[in-house]
N, C-alpha and C positions, 0 to 999 in steps of 0.2 A: 498217747501220753506216757505209757509205761516204757515204750521203746526209747522215747526221748530221755526219760530219767535214767534208764539203763545206760544209754550212750553217754550221758553227762557223767554218771558215776564212773564208768569205764575210763573216760578221758581224764578224769581227775585222779584216778588211781595209777594210771600208767605214766611213766616218765620216759622221755627220749634220752637214751644214753649213747655215748660214742666211746668206743674203746681205743686205747692207745695202740699204735701199731707195734707188732712184735719187734723188739730191738735187734733181732738177728738180721733184719733188712737194713739197719741203720747205715752201715758203711757203703753199701751198694746204692741205695736211694739217694743219700746225701751227696754223693759224688756225681749223680746224674745218670747212673747206669741203669739198665733194665733188669728187673727181676722176672725170671721165667721159671716158675715152679720153685725148686730149691737151688737154682743157679743164678749167678750174677753174670749178665751178658755185657761185654765191653764193646767199645766203638768198632773194634776190628773183628767183631763177631766171635771172638774166643769167649770161653765161659769158665767159671769156677763154681764149685759148690759154695753157697753163702758162708758156711762155717769155715771152710778152708780160706776164703777171701778175708773173713774177719780176723782169722788167726795169722794171716799173711803167709800161708803155706802155698798160696797160688795167687797169681795176678799181682805180684809185688809192684811191678811197674805202674799199674793202675791205682794201687793203694796209696803210693807215695805222692801222687800228683796233688798240687795245691788246688783248692777249690773253694767256691762260695756257693751258697744255696740260693737259687733264684726265687722270685715271688711266686707264692702259691704252692711251693714244694714243702713236704713235711720236713721238720727239723728236730733233731735231738740235742745237738750242741748249739745253744742259742747264740754263740759268738761266731757262727759260721754263715750267717745270712749275708748276702751281698750288700755293698754300700747302699745306705739309704733305706735298708729293710731291717725289721726287727722281728723276733720270734713272737707270735701272738697266739694266745689261747684265752678265750673269754673267761671271766671269773665264773666259777661254779660249773664249768663244763669239764667233764673228764674226757680226755682224748689226746690227740697228738697236735702239737703246735705247728703252725706253718709260718713261713716268712712272708711278711707283707709290709707295705709302705708305712712308715711311722705316721700315726695320726694323733693329733692333739684334740680331737673331737670326742673324747671319752665322756663318761658320765660326770666326772668332776668338772669338766669345762662347762657342761650344760647347767650344773648346779651353780657355778660361779656366775654365769650369765643370768640366770633366773634371779639371784640375789641382787645383782647390780640393777636389773630392770625394776625389781621391787623397790629398792632404795630410791631410784630416780623418780618413780611414780609417787612415792611417799613425799619426797622433797617437793615435787610439783604441786601436790595437794596442799601441803603445809604453806607454801608460798602464796597460793591463791586464797587462802582462808583469811577473812578480814580480822584484823586485830582489834580487840576491845580495849578502850582506854578507861581506866578507873579514875573517877573524879573525886 
């Protein structure tokens, strides 16, 4: 019993945290290139130090290419997700947003659906109730 209580106490005190990714990786990751240690590796296998790439001292031809961020990839600039995708990070979660398909099934939609169902049930109950006539 003590072990269970200690486990319960421990699980209540601990929180899952997710940290945002270091922004030094931003330009390399968002453009779809590979990060290898402190280097950004380009499709032709050439590489630049991340800081040199970010400051455009190296890999200028790769930096200037237009891009959009595919689904499931980390995003810093929310306007860079590919068409039909939005940057998403759940409320109350500290971390890095990712691009994902836009969904309208958020908590607010469930709340609206619950209210509509409640009102319909109330209307149904009130219609079935016999009316009393006063004489």
